[in-house]
N, C-alpha and C positions, 0 to 999 in steps of 0.2 A: 762733814760732804757724803763723803763715803758711807757713813752710818745712814744717812738719809735715802742715799740711792738703794743701799741693801734693803731697808724698810720698806722703801716702793716695792721694789721688785718681790719682796716676801707678799705684800698686798695683792700684787698682780697675779701671782701663783695662788694665792686661796680662790681668788675672785674667779679665776680660771678654772679651777677645781670643782668649785659650787657649779659654775655655768655647766661645765663639761657632766658634771653627775646629774644636773635636772634636764640636760638634753636626752643623756642616755636613759632616765625614765621616760621623759615623754616619748621617745623613741619606742621603748619596750612597750607602752601603753597602747602605742599606734598601732603595732604588729601582734598584740595578744588580741585572740579572739576567746569569745566565751561562748562554748556550747550552750544553745538554751535547752534549758531545764528538761522540757517535755518534748517538744515537736519533732527536732532533730534525732533525737534518740530513738524516738518510736518510728522514726521514719514516715514522719507525716501522718499517722494513723487515722484513719477517718472512722467515722461509724453515723449513726443516726441518734436523737435525743427528743424527748417531747419538749415543745415550746408551747407556753399560752398563747393563746389567738385574742387577740387585743381588737378593740374596735376604732374608729378613726378618732377617737379621743384619748385613744393609749389605754384604756379600763379593760381589764379581761373580761371576756365575753363566758356566759354560763349557760346551761342548757335549761331545761324545765326544771329541774329538779336541784338547781342552784350549784351544779358542778361545774368546775371550770374546764372549759374547752380545749383541747390541747391538739397541736400537728407535731408529726414528725418532722424534724430540719435535719439536714446534714451538717456535721461538726467535725472541726478539727482538733483533736485532744490534746492538750498541753497540761503541765504539772507545775505549778509555782514552787518557790524555795521552801515553804514549809508544808511539800508533798501533797496539796490540795491539787484534784486534778479538775479541770473544767472543759469546756469545749468552746471554740470561736464559731460560731454561726458562717455559715458558706455562703456567699452570694450565688445569683445565677451564673456566673462564669468560673464558679469554684474558689475564687479568691476569699481569704478570711474577712469578714467585716469586724466593725467594734463591737456587734451584739456578742453575747458571752450566754451560757445556760449551764446550769449546774450539773454535775454528774454524780450520781449515787453510787454505783457501782461501773468502773471504767471496763469493766469485762463483760458487761451486759450485751449492748449492743454493737460492739466492735468485735468484729469477725475476723482475722489476720489471712541444604539445597538452596538455593539463590533465587527470590523471588522476583518477577518481570515487575518494573515498577513504571509508573506513570506519573507525571509531574502535574497534571490536574486531575480532578476528581474522576474517578470510575462510577461508571454508569450499571448498575447491578441489575439484571433482569430478573423480575419475579417471577414464579410459576404459580400457577393453582394448587393449593393443597390437595391431596387426597382424602383428607381425612382419617377414619381409623379404618380398621379392616373389618369391623362389624359396624353395619350400618344402623342397628337399632341400638346401640349403646347411649345413654343418657349425655347431656351435654353439662358443662359446669357452670354453676350459677355465676352471674355479671360481679355480685358483690365480691369484692374482695376485703376477707378479715385477715392477713397477715400478721401476726404480732411480732415484734421485735424484742421481747423480752430475754430472748437468748435461754430459754429453757428446755427448747425442743432440739432434737438430734438430727442430723441429717443423714436420710438413709444411703446405703450403699447402692451402686450400680445394678448388685444383683437382686433388688428388693424387689416386690411383686404386690400387685394391687388389683383393684377392680378398675376393669377396662372401661373408659368414658370416652367424650370426644370432647375438642376445642371448636369455637369460632374458627370460620377461616382467617378473620385476622390475628386470634391468636397463634394459629399454626403457621402463617404467614412470618409472625413476627420472631418466633421461635426459631423456624428454618433459615432466616437470615441471620439470627445469632450463631446458628451453628455452621454457616457458610463462611464465617470469617476466614478468608485464605490463610491455610497451612494451621489451621487450630486442629488438625488430624493429627499432629507432629507429636502430640502427648496425649496422655490420658492420666487420670487422677481421680482419687478418693477426696471428698472432700476433707478428712481428718490428717490428709497429707499435706495440704498447702496448694495452691494454684503455682504450676511450674512458670517460671520467667518467660521460657522461650514462647509459650503461647501466649503469655499477658501481654509481651510484647506487641504482637500481631493485632491484640484485640485493642490495645491503645490506639495504634495506627487506624483500625476500622473506625473506632469510635470517634475520633477527630477528623474522619471523612464524613462520617454520618452527621455529626454536629454541622456542617459546611465549612470545615476548616479548610485550608490549605497548605502548599507545602512552606513550612515555616519554622519558627521559634515558638514555643510554647511555655507559658510558666508551669512549672510543676503541680501546683494544686489542680487545676481542673482535669489534666491527665491522671492523676492518681485518684481522684473522685469519679470520674469516667469507668476506672477499674473496678472500684466499690461497687456501682451500679450494675455493672455485667455480671459480676462475680457473686456479688452481694456478701462480700467479706473484702476485707484488706488483704491486697498481695503484698505480703510481708518482704519487707526489705527491696521493693521493686526498684527505687533508684541506686540504691547499693548495689544490685547486681544485674541491671538493665545490661548495661555493655559487656561484661564479663559471659554472661549467662544467655546472651540474645544468639543462640546457636542456629537459628532457623533462617538468620538473614532479615529478620525483620527492620524496616527503613527507621530508625529510632535511635536516638544516642542521647544519654542525660549528660549534659555539661554541669560538673559540680560548682566550677565557681560562680556561677550565675543563678543555681538551684532553675535550670530550664531544661526542657525536651527538644532536640532537632527532630523534625521529621521531615526528611529527605524525599519523600515520593509516597505514593499510595500502591500497595499491590493490587495485582489484576486477579479477578475472580477464579478461584479454583475450583474446589470441589463443589457438589449438589447435593443437597440433603432433601430426602422424598420422606416425610413422617409415614409410618406405617401401623404405628400403635401408640395409645396415650393410657397411661394407668394411674389412678390417684393412689396415693400412698398416705394420704391423710397427715398428720402430725405439721400441722402450720402450713398447709397450702404446698406441699409436695408432689410432685408428678415425675413419673419415669417416661421418658420419650424415646422411642424405639423408631429407627430410620434406615431406609436404605440409601447407600452412598456411591457416589461415583467419582471419578477423576479427582481421588486422594490418596496418591502413591499406594495402590494397592488394597487400601481398606474398601470393603462393601457394606460395614455396617457401624451404626453409632448407638450408644445408649448414654442418655444423658438424664442427670436428676437436676432437675429445674423448680424454682419457687416462683410461685405467683405473687408479684409483690408491687409497690409501688414507687420502688426505687428510681424508675424511669419511667416518666407517665406514656411514652412512644412505645419503647419495650414491652413493659407490663412484665417482665419475667427475669430472674437471675439463672445463671448457668454455674450449679453447685458443685457435679460432678461430672466426667466424661470417660468413656470407655469406647475405644475405637478398635475393630478388627476386620 
């Protein structure tokens, strides 16, 4: 009888050990998170890639010479376990779709004070641009031919070119971009990358401009908007948004949900009046010089801008800034 009891106890111990072992494994599996190979490690790097245009039947559209017609689409890059890089096409909200495009070269199109807040959107009063200092300078052509092949070099703010003029609409667009509240808090050359402190204010301004409200935003559209404004990825914006947001922009990154919280919209600060526009060539780069007021003692701004189609209503990206 005792032998039977001992045998039963031994069996119970063995079963319990197996159960506990399985339970620990299950728990370990539940608590283990695997980093996505490409997206997170690249800080949601975004760029533009060509995609074939198709008709309503899904067939490729060709031109008169039989060549496929393509269009540039925003993508979020990722790398699979075999090291192959491709891009998820982003929808109109900046979220990943199920559509992917191949990427030949991932370096080609990827480019890397406390404000007064309002709970509702602010109303920015636009002023009539003054044009350029010379009234007889030529205007730019309407056709936009910017290439995204990544072979060009962004000029420095000390570059010079032939003085030209922009349309009133283009000047208004550039002025509004340079009037992002507290943008004057930092200067940068393109090769140095975009400072996180001003990128935070741009993210808030772009959200308000898109008709947003004080709310929680998925990270993708915020990152995409920064790409549109600066024409390049703001490197590690999610990683350093909170720590390097030294100018008090009302935005905070929430890591556990991969979201941004925008707690208010910033009142308009500086005013920029464009005084000179120079054509720098080399893939639609222009140097903008403007007079500045109400910008913490700054009285002048020089901006390198690129005319492009990253955002259809802006029409430009800010590639470098120098405030003085």
